[in-house]
VMD Tcl script that builds the backbone (N, CA, C; Angstrom):
set m [mol new atoms 519]
animate dup $m
set s [atomselect $m all]
$s set {name element resname resid chain x y z} {
  {N N MET 1 A 1.947 -31.387 -84.158}
  {CA C MET 1 A 1.287 -31.006 -83.242}
  {C C MET 1 A 1.184 -32.212 -82.233}
  {N N LYS 2 A 0.321 -32.989 -83.240}
  {CA C LYS 2 A 0.175 -34.354 -82.250}
  {C C LYS 2 A 1.004 -35.205 -81.828}
  {N N VAL 3 A 2.185 -35.196 -82.686}
  {CA C VAL 3 A 3.201 -35.893 -82.265}
  {C C VAL 3 A 3.694 -35.554 -81.373}
  {N N PHE 4 A 4.107 -33.988 -81.136}
  {CA C PHE 4 A 4.719 -33.395 -79.945}
  {C C PHE 4 A 3.720 -33.569 -78.585}
  {N N LEU 5 A 2.521 -33.401 -78.566}
  {CA C LEU 5 A 1.562 -33.752 -77.533}
  {C C LEU 5 A 1.911 -35.522 -76.933}
  {N N PHE 6 A 1.917 -36.275 -78.103}
  {CA C PHE 6 A 1.810 -37.616 -77.520}
  {C C PHE 6 A 3.553 -37.804 -77.010}
  {N N SER 7 A 4.411 -37.128 -77.511}
  {CA C SER 7 A 5.868 -37.470 -76.909}
  {C C SER 7 A 5.892 -36.871 -75.591}
  {N N ILE 8 A 5.240 -35.675 -75.323}
  {CA C ILE 8 A 5.337 -35.064 -73.816}
  {C C ILE 8 A 4.433 -36.131 -72.842}
  {N N VAL 9 A 3.330 -36.753 -73.603}
  {CA C VAL 9 A 2.852 -37.861 -72.577}
  {C C VAL 9 A 3.521 -38.853 -72.275}
  {N N LEU 10 A 3.961 -39.173 -73.294}
  {CA C LEU 10 A 4.990 -40.575 -73.010}
  {C C LEU 10 A 6.371 -40.111 -72.030}
  {N N LEU 11 A 6.726 -38.793 -72.038}
  {CA C LEU 11 A 7.973 -38.637 -71.418}
  {C C LEU 11 A 7.247 -38.100 -69.977}
  {N N ILE 12 A 6.229 -37.580 -69.691}
  {CA C ILE 12 A 5.830 -37.465 -68.100}
  {C C ILE 12 A 5.364 -38.710 -67.673}
  {N N SER 13 A 4.473 -39.517 -68.507}
  {CA C SER 13 A 4.395 -41.067 -68.144}
  {C C SER 13 A 5.887 -41.922 -67.785}
  {N N GLY 14 A 6.668 -41.606 -68.559}
  {CA C GLY 14 A 7.760 -42.680 -68.262}
  {C C GLY 14 A 8.642 -42.058 -67.172}
  {N N LEU 15 A 8.922 -40.437 -66.967}
  {CA C LEU 15 A 9.508 -40.143 -65.735}
  {C C LEU 15 A 9.011 -40.577 -64.601}
  {N N SER 16 A 7.951 -40.720 -64.011}
  {CA C SER 16 A 7.023 -40.776 -62.858}
  {C C SER 16 A 5.938 -41.234 -62.725}
  {N N ILE 17 A 5.366 -42.021 -61.802}
  {CA C ILE 17 A 4.314 -42.320 -61.557}
  {C C ILE 17 A 3.937 -42.083 -60.556}
  {N N ALA 18 A 4.529 -40.896 -59.703}
  {CA C ALA 18 A 4.452 -40.750 -58.500}
  {C C ALA 18 A 2.739 -40.101 -57.961}
  {N N GLN 19 A 2.044 -40.489 -58.707}
  {CA C GLN 19 A 0.828 -40.174 -58.854}
  {C C GLN 19 A -0.139 -40.529 -60.015}
  {N N SER 20 A -1.162 -41.103 -59.836}
  {CA C SER 20 A -1.606 -41.812 -61.280}
  {C C SER 20 A -3.420 -41.627 -60.811}
  {N N ASP 21 A -4.152 -41.133 -61.595}
  {CA C ASP 21 A -5.357 -40.956 -61.514}
  {C C ASP 21 A -6.003 -41.697 -63.127}
  {N N THR 22 A -7.332 -41.997 -62.731}
  {CA C THR 22 A -8.718 -42.540 -63.310}
  {C C THR 22 A -9.559 -41.757 -62.973}
  {N N ARG 23 A -10.329 -41.212 -64.271}
  {CA C ARG 23 A -11.210 -40.397 -63.887}
  {C C ARG 23 A -12.607 -41.018 -64.960}
  {N N PHE 24 A -13.647 -41.142 -64.338}
  {CA C PHE 24 A -14.747 -41.431 -65.257}
  {C C PHE 24 A -15.545 -40.008 -65.092}
  {N N HIS 25 A -16.244 -38.999 -65.986}
  {CA C HIS 25 A -17.066 -38.344 -66.295}
  {C C HIS 25 A -17.867 -38.119 -67.409}
  {N N MET 26 A -18.956 -37.301 -67.185}
  {CA C MET 26 A -19.733 -37.062 -68.082}
  {C C MET 26 A -20.258 -35.607 -68.031}
  {N N GLY 27 A -20.778 -35.293 -69.319}
  {CA C GLY 27 A -21.311 -33.696 -69.064}
  {C C GLY 27 A -22.622 -33.460 -70.428}
  {N N ILE 28 A -23.059 -32.499 -69.731}
  {CA C ILE 28 A -24.601 -32.206 -70.426}
  {C C ILE 28 A -24.248 -30.902 -71.204}
  {N N GLY 29 A -24.430 -30.795 -72.577}
  {CA C GLY 29 A -24.272 -29.648 -73.433}
  {C C GLY 29 A -25.036 -28.385 -73.028}
  {N N LEU 30 A -24.690 -27.208 -73.366}
  {CA C LEU 30 A -24.741 -25.946 -72.813}
  {C C LEU 30 A -25.645 -25.311 -73.993}
  {N N SER 31 A -25.629 -26.089 -75.109}
  {CA C SER 31 A -26.395 -25.695 -76.307}
  {C C SER 31 A -27.133 -26.503 -76.969}
  {N N ASN 32 A -27.166 -26.107 -78.117}
  {CA C ASN 32 A -28.452 -27.177 -78.830}
  {C C ASN 32 A -27.705 -28.429 -79.692}
  {N N ASP 33 A -26.090 -27.815 -79.918}
  {CA C ASP 33 A -25.171 -28.731 -80.791}
  {C C ASP 33 A -24.778 -29.987 -80.099}
  {N N VAL 34 A -24.509 -30.140 -78.717}
  {CA C VAL 34 A -24.091 -31.215 -78.052}
  {C C VAL 34 A -25.154 -31.688 -77.223}
  {N N SER 35 A -25.804 -32.856 -77.102}
  {CA C SER 35 A -26.645 -33.422 -75.752}
  {C C SER 35 A -25.755 -33.673 -74.242}
  {N N SER 36 A -24.772 -34.579 -74.848}
  {CA C SER 36 A -23.889 -35.087 -73.856}
  {C C SER 36 A -22.762 -35.847 -74.053}
  {N N TYR 37 A -21.743 -35.946 -73.285}
  {CA C TYR 37 A -20.588 -37.034 -73.532}
  {C C TYR 37 A -20.043 -37.936 -72.507}
  {N N TYR 38 A -19.531 -38.882 -72.360}
  {CA C TYR 38 A -19.146 -39.816 -71.623}
  {C C TYR 38 A -17.549 -39.956 -71.731}
  {N N SER 39 A -17.181 -40.166 -70.647}
  {CA C SER 39 A -15.354 -40.035 -70.975}
  {C C SER 39 A -14.732 -40.879 -69.878}
  {N N ALA 40 A -13.424 -41.353 -70.158}
  {CA C ALA 40 A -12.686 -41.989 -68.963}
  {C C ALA 40 A -11.277 -41.470 -69.668}
  {N N ASP 41 A -10.344 -41.648 -68.488}
  {CA C ASP 41 A -9.229 -41.046 -68.923}
  {C C ASP 41 A -8.045 -41.178 -67.719}
  {N N TYR 42 A -6.758 -41.314 -68.282}
  {CA C TYR 42 A -5.803 -41.855 -67.303}
  {C C TYR 42 A -4.901 -40.803 -67.278}
  {N N ALA 43 A -4.007 -40.737 -66.011}
  {CA C ALA 43 A -3.495 -39.348 -65.916}
  {C C ALA 43 A -2.014 -39.963 -65.130}
  {N N ASN 44 A -1.035 -39.373 -65.495}
  {CA C ASN 44 A 0.181 -39.350 -64.645}
  {C C ASN 44 A 0.617 -38.380 -64.118}
  {N N TYR 45 A 1.029 -38.026 -62.906}
  {CA C TYR 45 A 1.608 -36.654 -62.210}
  {C C TYR 45 A 3.191 -36.818 -61.871}
  {N N LEU 46 A 3.678 -35.698 -62.354}
  {CA C LEU 46 A 5.235 -35.855 -61.686}
  {C C LEU 46 A 5.367 -35.839 -60.516}
  {N N LEU 47 A 4.635 -35.264 -59.564}
  {CA C LEU 47 A 5.141 -35.052 -58.252}
  {C C LEU 47 A 4.008 -36.066 -57.250}
  {N N ASN 48 A 4.530 -36.180 -56.188}
  {CA C ASN 48 A 3.805 -37.170 -55.161}
  {C C ASN 48 A 2.375 -36.117 -54.972}
  {N N LYS 49 A 1.714 -36.832 -53.991}
  {CA C LYS 49 A 0.366 -36.497 -53.486}
  {C C LYS 49 A 0.470 -35.194 -52.730}
  {N N GLU 50 A 1.905 -35.286 -51.776}
  {CA C GLU 50 A 1.758 -34.176 -50.954}
  {C C GLU 50 A 2.266 -32.705 -51.600}
  {N N SER 51 A 2.484 -32.627 -52.777}
  {CA C SER 51 A 2.999 -31.628 -53.661}
  {C C SER 51 A 1.788 -30.162 -53.872}
  {N N LYS 52 A 1.782 -29.381 -53.578}
  {CA C LYS 52 A 0.786 -28.383 -53.437}
  {C C LYS 52 A 0.567 -27.828 -55.143}
  {N N PHE 53 A 1.493 -27.877 -55.887}
  {CA C PHE 53 A 1.278 -28.077 -57.457}
  {C C PHE 53 A 1.905 -29.322 -57.708}
  {N N ASN 54 A 1.246 -29.612 -59.144}
  {CA C ASN 54 A 1.455 -30.648 -59.960}
  {C C ASN 54 A 1.412 -30.793 -61.393}
  {N N LEU 55 A 2.307 -31.228 -61.943}
  {CA C LEU 55 A 1.997 -31.439 -63.401}
  {C C LEU 55 A 1.930 -32.660 -64.352}
  {N N GLY 56 A 0.920 -33.276 -64.763}
  {CA C GLY 56 A 0.689 -34.165 -65.219}
  {C C GLY 56 A 0.213 -34.232 -66.745}
  {N N ALA 57 A 0.119 -35.481 -67.369}
  {CA C ALA 57 A -0.315 -35.872 -68.857}
  {C C ALA 57 A -1.408 -36.818 -68.632}
  {N N GLN 58 A -2.399 -36.773 -69.560}
  {CA C GLN 58 A -3.504 -37.589 -69.861}
  {C C GLN 58 A -3.602 -38.477 -71.280}
  {N N LEU 59 A -4.216 -39.285 -71.097}
  {CA C LEU 59 A -4.745 -39.933 -72.291}
  {C C LEU 59 A -6.124 -40.519 -71.847}
  {N N GLY 60 A -6.948 -40.274 -72.991}
  {CA C GLY 60 A -8.487 -40.396 -72.507}
  {C C GLY 60 A -9.177 -40.625 -74.102}
  {N N GLY 61 A -10.407 -40.761 -73.440}
  {CA C GLY 61 A -11.551 -41.220 -74.742}
  {C C GLY 61 A -12.830 -40.656 -74.530}
  {N N TYR 62 A -13.603 -39.847 -75.408}
  {CA C TYR 62 A -14.815 -39.076 -75.084}
  {C C TYR 62 A -15.987 -39.728 -76.238}
  {N N TYR 63 A -16.804 -39.900 -75.645}
  {CA C TYR 63 A -17.875 -40.242 -76.613}
  {C C TYR 63 A -19.017 -39.050 -76.822}
  {N N TYR 64 A -19.034 -38.388 -77.647}
  {CA C TYR 64 A -19.983 -37.388 -77.492}
  {C C TYR 64 A -21.373 -37.502 -78.529}
  {N N ASN 65 A -22.469 -37.556 -77.809}
  {CA C ASN 65 A -23.922 -37.477 -78.298}
  {C C ASN 65 A -24.248 -35.772 -79.027}
  {N N PHE 66 A -24.416 -35.861 -80.117}
  {CA C PHE 66 A -24.797 -34.566 -80.915}
  {C C PHE 66 A -25.996 -34.660 -81.186}
  {N N ASP 67 A -26.804 -33.220 -81.172}
  {CA C ASP 67 A -27.817 -32.858 -81.088}
  {C C ASP 67 A -28.230 -31.727 -82.152}
  {N N ASN 68 A -27.454 -31.987 -83.195}
  {CA C ASN 68 A -27.748 -31.132 -84.370}
  {C C ASN 68 A -28.325 -31.407 -85.474}
  {N N ASN 69 A -29.421 -31.004 -86.158}
  {CA C ASN 69 A -29.757 -31.994 -87.168}
  {C C ASN 69 A -29.360 -31.674 -88.467}
  {N N ASN 70 A -28.382 -30.676 -88.301}
  {CA C ASN 70 A -27.417 -30.490 -89.344}
  {C C ASN 70 A -25.895 -31.450 -89.568}
  {N N LEU 71 A -26.139 -32.417 -88.837}
  {CA C LEU 71 A -24.748 -32.835 -88.906}
  {C C LEU 71 A -24.936 -34.508 -89.774}
  {N N SER 72 A -23.908 -35.200 -90.033}
  {CA C SER 72 A -24.120 -36.230 -90.812}
  {C C SER 72 A -23.944 -37.668 -89.368}
  {N N LYS 73 A -23.777 -37.772 -88.528}
  {CA C LYS 73 A -23.828 -38.352 -87.742}
  {C C LYS 73 A -24.583 -38.020 -86.117}
  {N N ASP 74 A -25.037 -38.907 -85.338}
  {CA C ASP 74 A -25.383 -38.403 -84.034}
  {C C ASP 74 A -24.664 -38.303 -82.854}
  {N N SER 75 A -23.532 -39.173 -83.060}
  {CA C SER 75 A -22.229 -39.328 -81.986}
  {C C SER 75 A -20.964 -39.898 -82.770}
  {N N LYS 76 A -20.128 -39.822 -81.797}
  {CA C LYS 76 A -18.761 -39.695 -82.099}
  {C C LYS 76 A -17.796 -39.897 -81.388}
  {N N LEU 77 A -16.749 -41.286 -81.328}
  {CA C LEU 77 A -15.810 -41.199 -80.620}
  {C C LEU 77 A -14.635 -40.380 -80.992}
  {N N TYR 78 A -14.017 -39.900 -79.705}
  {CA C TYR 78 A -12.656 -39.177 -79.814}
  {C C TYR 78 A -11.493 -39.428 -78.951}
  {N N GLY 79 A -10.218 -39.734 -78.927}
  {CA C GLY 79 A -9.450 -39.895 -78.257}
  {C C GLY 79 A -8.821 -38.529 -77.793}
  {N N SER 80 A -8.025 -38.223 -76.560}
  {CA C SER 80 A -7.806 -37.068 -76.194}
  {C C SER 80 A -6.101 -37.535 -75.610}
  {N N LEU 81 A -5.051 -36.278 -75.737}
  {CA C LEU 81 A -4.019 -35.888 -75.094}
  {C C LEU 81 A -4.170 -34.636 -74.215}
  {N N ALA 82 A -3.586 -34.637 -73.287}
  {CA C ALA 82 A -3.988 -33.607 -72.490}
  {C C ALA 82 A -2.700 -33.539 -71.491}
  {N N PHE 83 A -2.645 -32.049 -70.896}
  {CA C PHE 83 A -1.805 -31.500 -69.803}
  {C C PHE 83 A -2.678 -31.138 -68.568}
  {N N SER 84 A -2.333 -31.711 -67.645}
  {CA C SER 84 A -3.025 -30.955 -66.372}
  {C C SER 84 A -2.265 -29.897 -65.423}
  {N N LEU 85 A -2.585 -29.223 -65.069}
  {CA C LEU 85 A -1.998 -28.437 -63.810}
  {C C LEU 85 A -2.602 -28.304 -62.589}
  {N N ARG 86 A -2.240 -29.061 -61.527}
  {CA C ARG 86 A -2.930 -29.126 -60.240}
  {C C ARG 86 A -2.322 -28.471 -59.219}
  {N N TYR 87 A -3.159 -27.542 -58.238}
  {CA C TYR 87 A -3.213 -26.947 -57.453}
  {C C TYR 87 A -3.742 -27.558 -56.094}
  {N N GLN 88 A -3.587 -27.820 -54.943}
  {CA C GLN 88 A -4.067 -28.011 -53.776}
  {C C GLN 88 A -4.497 -26.786 -53.209}
  {N N ILE 89 A -5.772 -26.568 -53.242}
  {CA C ILE 89 A -5.995 -25.333 -52.303}
  {C C ILE 89 A -6.170 -25.469 -50.962}
  {N N THR 90 A -6.907 -26.865 -50.353}
  {CA C THR 90 A -6.991 -27.091 -49.117}
  {C C THR 90 A -6.700 -28.465 -48.903}
  {N N GLU 91 A -6.665 -28.959 -47.891}
  {CA C GLU 91 A -6.809 -30.577 -47.653}
  {C C GLU 91 A -7.855 -31.175 -48.519}
  {N N LYS 92 A -8.837 -30.719 -48.783}
  {CA C LYS 92 A -10.125 -31.522 -49.474}
  {C C LYS 92 A -10.466 -31.080 -50.921}
  {N N PHE 93 A -9.661 -29.838 -51.211}
  {CA C PHE 93 A -10.040 -28.855 -52.392}
  {C C PHE 93 A -8.909 -29.003 -53.254}
  {N N THR 94 A -9.255 -29.228 -54.509}
  {CA C THR 94 A -7.974 -29.044 -55.534}
  {C C THR 94 A -8.759 -28.452 -57.255}
  {N N LEU 95 A -7.630 -27.268 -57.191}
  {CA C LEU 95 A -8.076 -26.758 -58.486}
  {C C LEU 95 A -7.299 -27.627 -59.675}
  {N N GLN 96 A -7.952 -27.679 -60.727}
  {CA C GLN 96 A -7.191 -28.245 -61.891}
  {C C GLN 96 A -7.484 -27.801 -63.260}
  {N N VAL 97 A -6.499 -27.964 -63.689}
  {CA C VAL 97 A -6.875 -27.381 -65.461}
  {C C VAL 97 A -6.145 -28.463 -66.304}
  {N N ASP 98 A -7.300 -28.877 -67.272}
  {CA C ASP 98 A -6.649 -29.492 -68.377}
  {C C ASP 98 A -6.664 -29.051 -69.783}
  {N N SER 99 A -5.960 -29.007 -70.572}
  {CA C SER 99 A -5.620 -28.473 -71.789}
  {C C SER 99 A -5.176 -29.510 -72.671}
  {N N GLY 100 A -5.576 -29.696 -73.872}
  {CA C GLY 100 A -4.827 -30.854 -74.686}
  {C C GLY 100 A -5.829 -30.609 -76.365}
  {N N THR 101 A -5.866 -31.900 -76.599}
  {CA C THR 101 A -6.413 -31.910 -78.096}
  {C C THR 101 A -7.175 -33.069 -78.184}
  {N N LYS 102 A -8.253 -33.231 -78.947}
  {CA C LYS 102 A -9.179 -34.291 -79.009}
  {C C LYS 102 A -8.883 -34.731 -80.737}
  {N N ILE 103 A -9.037 -35.732 -80.752}
  {CA C ILE 103 A -8.432 -36.436 -82.269}
  {C C ILE 103 A -9.628 -37.509 -82.347}
  {N N PRO 104 A -10.618 -37.423 -83.812}
  {CA C PRO 104 A -11.657 -38.123 -83.748}
  {C C PRO 104 A -10.919 -39.618 -84.556}
  {N N LEU 105 A -11.630 -40.434 -83.749}
  {CA C LEU 105 A -11.295 -42.013 -84.110}
  {C C LEU 105 A -12.401 -42.556 -84.775}
  {N N GLY 106 A -11.996 -43.575 -85.684}
  {CA C GLY 106 A -12.797 -44.148 -86.635}
  {C C GLY 106 A -13.075 -43.251 -87.829}
  {N N LYS 107 A -13.678 -43.918 -88.871}
  {CA C LYS 107 A -14.642 -43.213 -89.992}
  {C C LYS 107 A -15.925 -43.906 -89.725}
  {N N PRO 108 A -16.862 -43.139 -90.578}
  {CA C PRO 108 A -16.780 -41.934 -91.037}
  {C C PRO 108 A -16.492 -40.576 -90.123}
  {N N GLU 109 A -16.112 -39.425 -90.529}
  {CA C GLU 109 A -15.917 -38.216 -90.091}
  {C C GLU 109 A -17.539 -37.396 -89.420}
  {N N VAL 110 A -17.797 -37.060 -88.712}
  {CA C VAL 110 A -19.059 -36.131 -88.463}
  {C C VAL 110 A -18.469 -34.955 -89.516}
  {N N ALA 111 A -19.685 -34.525 -89.940}
  {CA C ALA 111 A -19.617 -33.639 -90.860}
  {C C ALA 111 A -20.837 -32.827 -91.103}
  {N N PHE 112 A -20.961 -31.467 -91.430}
  {CA C PHE 112 A -22.184 -30.741 -91.622}
  {C C PHE 112 A -22.727 -30.866 -92.957}
  {N N ILE 113 A -24.128 -31.256 -92.665}
  {CA C ILE 113 A -25.110 -31.802 -94.220}
  {C C ILE 113 A -25.884 -30.658 -94.690}
  {N N ASP 114 A -26.299 -30.694 -95.903}
  {CA C ASP 114 A -27.207 -29.668 -96.282}
  {C C ASP 114 A -28.690 -29.923 -96.383}
  {N N SER 115 A -29.698 -29.482 -97.182}
  {CA C SER 115 A -30.928 -29.561 -96.941}
  {C C SER 115 A -31.363 -30.975 -97.768}
  {N N MET 116 A -30.228 -31.630 -98.774}
  {CA C MET 116 A -30.640 -32.959 -98.957}
  {C C MET 116 A -30.144 -33.831 -98.605}
  {N N ASN 117 A -29.528 -33.892 -97.172}
  {CA C ASN 117 A -28.596 -34.745 -96.741}
  {C C ASN 117 A -27.161 -35.116 -97.175}
  {N N ASN 118 A -26.533 -34.056 -98.045}
  {CA C ASN 118 A -25.657 -34.647 -98.494}
  {C C ASN 118 A -24.231 -33.857 -97.704}
  {N N LYS 119 A -23.222 -34.621 -97.396}
  {CA C LYS 119 A -22.197 -33.721 -96.723}
  {C C LYS 119 A -21.433 -32.726 -97.667}
  {N N ILE 120 A -21.424 -31.702 -96.590}
  {CA C ILE 120 A -20.993 -30.266 -97.162}
  {C C ILE 120 A -19.356 -30.379 -97.499}
  {N N PRO 121 A -18.737 -30.139 -98.569}
  {CA C PRO 121 A -17.116 -30.073 -98.634}
  {C C PRO 121 A -16.587 -29.591 -97.371}
  {N N ASP 122 A -15.419 -30.235 -97.063}
  {CA C ASP 122 A -14.486 -29.520 -95.691}
  {C C ASP 122 A -15.211 -28.951 -94.666}
  {N N SER 123 A -16.433 -29.798 -94.029}
  {CA C SER 123 A -17.107 -29.162 -93.156}
  {C C SER 123 A -17.040 -30.396 -92.074}
  {N N GLU 124 A -15.941 -31.126 -92.123}
  {CA C GLU 124 A -15.604 -32.420 -90.810}
  {C C GLU 124 A -15.661 -31.449 -89.659}
  {N N ILE 125 A -15.814 -32.258 -88.647}
  {CA C ILE 125 A -15.567 -31.636 -87.321}
  {C C ILE 125 A -14.338 -32.699 -86.842}
  {N N GLY 126 A -12.960 -32.112 -86.952}
  {CA C GLY 126 A -12.132 -33.126 -86.706}
  {C C GLY 126 A -11.355 -32.826 -85.919}
  {N N VAL 127 A -9.972 -32.493 -85.741}
  {CA C VAL 127 A -9.326 -32.570 -84.464}
  {C C VAL 127 A -9.616 -31.101 -83.858}
  {N N HIS 128 A -9.759 -30.862 -82.476}
  {CA C HIS 128 A -9.893 -29.549 -81.820}
  {C C HIS 128 A -9.458 -29.624 -80.551}
  {N N ALA 129 A -8.675 -28.129 -79.954}
  {CA C ALA 129 A -8.533 -28.072 -78.690}
  {C C ALA 129 A -9.439 -27.996 -77.714}
  {N N PHE 130 A -9.173 -28.282 -76.143}
  {CA C PHE 130 A -10.237 -28.266 -75.250}
  {C C PHE 130 A -9.272 -27.687 -74.032}
  {N N THR 131 A -9.934 -27.069 -73.116}
  {CA C THR 131 A -9.614 -26.572 -71.699}
  {C C THR 131 A -10.776 -26.797 -70.925}
  {N N MET 132 A -10.401 -27.477 -69.801}
  {CA C MET 132 A -11.551 -28.217 -68.608}
  {C C MET 132 A -10.827 -27.489 -67.468}
  {N N PRO 133 A -11.246 -26.330 -66.864}
  {CA C PRO 133 A -10.962 -26.249 -65.251}
  {C C PRO 133 A -11.881 -27.129 -64.336}
  {N N LEU 134 A -11.400 -27.477 -63.467}
  {CA C LEU 134 A -12.295 -28.453 -62.583}
  {C C LEU 134 A -11.868 -28.456 -60.931}
  {N N LEU 135 A -12.856 -28.352 -60.317}
  {CA C LEU 135 A -12.975 -28.390 -59.016}
  {C C LEU 135 A -12.992 -29.672 -58.157}
  {N N THR 136 A -12.178 -30.234 -57.511}
  {CA C THR 136 A -12.408 -31.614 -56.917}
  {C C THR 136 A -12.619 -31.200 -55.362}
  {N N TYR 137 A -13.605 -32.213 -54.926}
  {CA C TYR 137 A -13.488 -32.614 -53.542}
  {C C TYR 137 A -12.948 -33.900 -53.356}
  {N N ASP 138 A -11.846 -33.904 -52.464}
  {CA C ASP 138 A -11.454 -35.266 -52.205}
  {C C ASP 138 A -12.079 -36.046 -51.274}
  {N N TRP 139 A -12.477 -36.824 -50.972}
  {CA C TRP 139 A -13.075 -37.714 -49.897}
  {C C TRP 139 A -12.036 -38.301 -49.021}
  {N N ASN 140 A -10.907 -38.772 -49.793}
  {CA C ASN 140 A -9.987 -39.088 -49.062}
  {C C ASN 140 A -8.850 -39.497 -50.155}
  {N N ASP 141 A -7.462 -39.877 -49.906}
  {CA C ASP 141 A -6.536 -39.830 -50.828}
  {C C ASP 141 A -6.568 -40.421 -52.299}
  {N N ASP 142 A -7.697 -41.697 -52.102}
  {CA C ASP 142 A -7.740 -42.343 -53.341}
  {C C ASP 142 A -8.958 -41.703 -54.221}
  {N N PHE 143 A -10.098 -41.251 -53.696}
  {CA C PHE 143 A -11.274 -40.969 -53.958}
  {C C PHE 143 A -11.592 -39.582 -54.182}
  {N N GLY 144 A -12.139 -38.966 -55.337}
  {CA C GLY 144 A -13.017 -37.685 -55.399}
  {C C GLY 144 A -13.923 -37.393 -56.441}
  {N N ILE 145 A -14.636 -36.453 -56.064}
  {CA C ILE 145 A -15.721 -36.089 -56.948}
  {C C ILE 145 A -15.524 -34.501 -57.578}
  {N N PHE 146 A -15.764 -34.190 -58.960}
  {CA C PHE 146 A -15.200 -33.158 -59.391}
  {C C PHE 146 A -16.556 -32.755 -60.213}
  {N N LEU 147 A -16.376 -31.374 -60.322}
  {CA C LEU 147 A -17.219 -30.626 -61.370}
  {C C LEU 147 A -16.475 -29.608 -62.018}
  {N N GLY 148 A -16.887 -29.497 -63.327}
  {CA C GLY 148 A -16.109 -28.821 -64.330}
  {C C GLY 148 A -16.531 -28.063 -65.480}
  {N N TYR 149 A -16.252 -27.448 -66.012}
  {CA C TYR 149 A -16.703 -26.656 -67.523}
  {C C TYR 149 A -15.737 -26.658 -68.385}
  {N N HIS 150 A -16.124 -27.845 -69.729}
  {CA C HIS 150 A -15.285 -27.832 -70.672}
  {C C HIS 150 A -15.427 -27.107 -71.848}
  {N N PHE 151 A -14.355 -26.353 -72.199}
  {CA C PHE 151 A -14.460 -25.371 -73.025}
  {C C PHE 151 A -14.080 -26.310 -74.253}
  {N N VAL 152 A -14.519 -26.078 -75.472}
  {CA C VAL 152 A -13.834 -26.615 -76.541}
  {C C VAL 152 A -13.875 -25.890 -77.920}
  {N N PHE 153 A -12.626 -25.724 -78.541}
  {CA C PHE 153 A -12.320 -24.979 -79.593}
  {C C PHE 153 A -12.713 -25.327 -80.633}
  {N N GLU 154 A -13.910 -25.305 -80.986}
  {CA C GLU 154 A -14.267 -25.749 -82.176}
  {C C GLU 154 A -15.105 -24.610 -82.931}
  {N N ASP 155 A -14.928 -23.945 -84.193}
  {CA C ASP 155 A -15.288 -22.970 -84.819}
  {C C ASP 155 A -16.924 -22.962 -85.157}
  {N N ARG 156 A -17.315 -23.947 -85.539}
  {CA C ARG 156 A -18.590 -24.309 -86.055}
  {C C ARG 156 A -19.575 -25.171 -85.479}
  {N N LEU 157 A -19.248 -25.558 -84.381}
  {CA C LEU 157 A -19.808 -26.376 -83.417}
  {C C LEU 157 A -19.832 -26.024 -81.987}
  {N N ASP 158 A -20.851 -25.639 -81.138}
  {CA C ASP 158 A -20.678 -25.554 -79.754}
  {C C ASP 158 A -20.696 -26.835 -78.998}
  {N N MET 159 A -19.573 -26.972 -78.824}
  {CA C MET 159 A -19.413 -28.537 -77.987}
  {C C MET 159 A -19.154 -28.164 -76.432}
  {N N ASN 160 A -19.492 -26.831 -75.916}
  {CA C ASN 160 A -18.750 -26.849 -74.228}
  {C C ASN 160 A -19.773 -27.465 -73.607}
  {N N THR 161 A -19.468 -28.038 -72.436}
  {CA C THR 161 A -20.301 -28.861 -71.694}
  {C C THR 161 A -20.090 -28.468 -69.975}
  {N N LEU 162 A -21.258 -28.657 -69.260}
  {CA C LEU 162 A -20.931 -28.724 -67.766}
  {C C LEU 162 A -20.893 -30.145 -67.448}
  {N N SER 163 A -19.616 -30.254 -66.436}
  {CA C SER 163 A -18.959 -31.798 -66.498}
  {C C SER 163 A -19.164 -32.361 -65.235}
  {N N LEU 164 A -19.257 -33.383 -64.895}
  {CA C LEU 164 A -19.413 -34.227 -63.641}
  {C C LEU 164 A -18.556 -35.327 -63.396}
  {N N GLY 165 A -17.991 -35.383 -62.374}
  {CA C GLY 165 A -17.268 -36.859 -62.819}
  {C C GLY 165 A -16.643 -37.361 -61.354}
  {N N LEU 166 A -15.876 -38.904 -61.264}
  {CA C LEU 166 A -15.324 -39.467 -60.261}
  {C C LEU 166 A -13.769 -39.748 -60.575}
  {N N ARG 167 A -13.058 -39.518 -59.431}
  {CA C ARG 167 A -11.707 -39.528 -59.682}
  {C C ARG 167 A -11.343 -41.008 -58.753}
  {N N PHE 168 A -10.348 -41.817 -59.301}
  {CA C PHE 168 A -9.899 -42.728 -58.527}
  {C C PHE 168 A -7.982 -42.618 -58.409}
  {N N SER 169 A -7.666 -42.924 -57.644}
  {CA C SER 169 A -6.166 -42.615 -57.507}
  {C C SER 169 A -5.678 -44.025 -57.412}
  {N N LEU 170 A -4.508 -44.209 -58.275}
  {CA C LEU 170 A -4.011 -45.696 -58.469}
  {C C LEU 170 A -2.958 -45.747 -58.051}
  {N N SER 171 A -2.363 -44.711 -57.350}
  {CA C SER 171 A -1.045 -44.817 -56.980}
  {C C SER 171 A -1.107 -45.095 -55.412}
  {N N GLY 172 A -0.117 -45.724 -54.959}
  {CA C GLY 172 A -0.147 -46.174 -53.548}
  {C C GLY 172 A 0.917 -44.969 -52.400}
  {N N ASP 173 A 0.838 -45.565 -51.158}
  {CA C ASP 173 A 1.652 -44.189 -50.571}
  {C C ASP 173 A 2.934 -44.584 -50.467}
}
mol reanalyze $m
mol bondsrecalc $m
mol representation Tube
mol addrep $m
């Protein structure tokens, strides 16, 4: 699955850079499992800015701060591959849904621990899927601010967050 997602990201990136965005965002956890995350991602879109609908591919990094005493680490860096579907609601507002996969980077893995601080076998928080719907207010063609809800599909840990971020467009007219 990772190879398929990476291939699609490369294909979309290679086909067109009609529109490119860089985003910096952070989120606060909505449970006791995650306190916050910080992220940067880069996206290419197939169609130009004037298109009402657009499809894109993203590559990014997420740094999670965990707030769960039953985990072996307090933080972890993840890489992400995602698809984006964007719809221009009005001249100033855009609705976007990002959906993809997060892959843990580096060792050691984050895992659950028992009362003696020993890792529980096969309890690693590894690759997981996510979806983030977000609403962006575009100040102009090159800059916007967005609010989103980050759904993370991890069975053993609630990693959902409320997200706030900035979007910078890298493509010219």
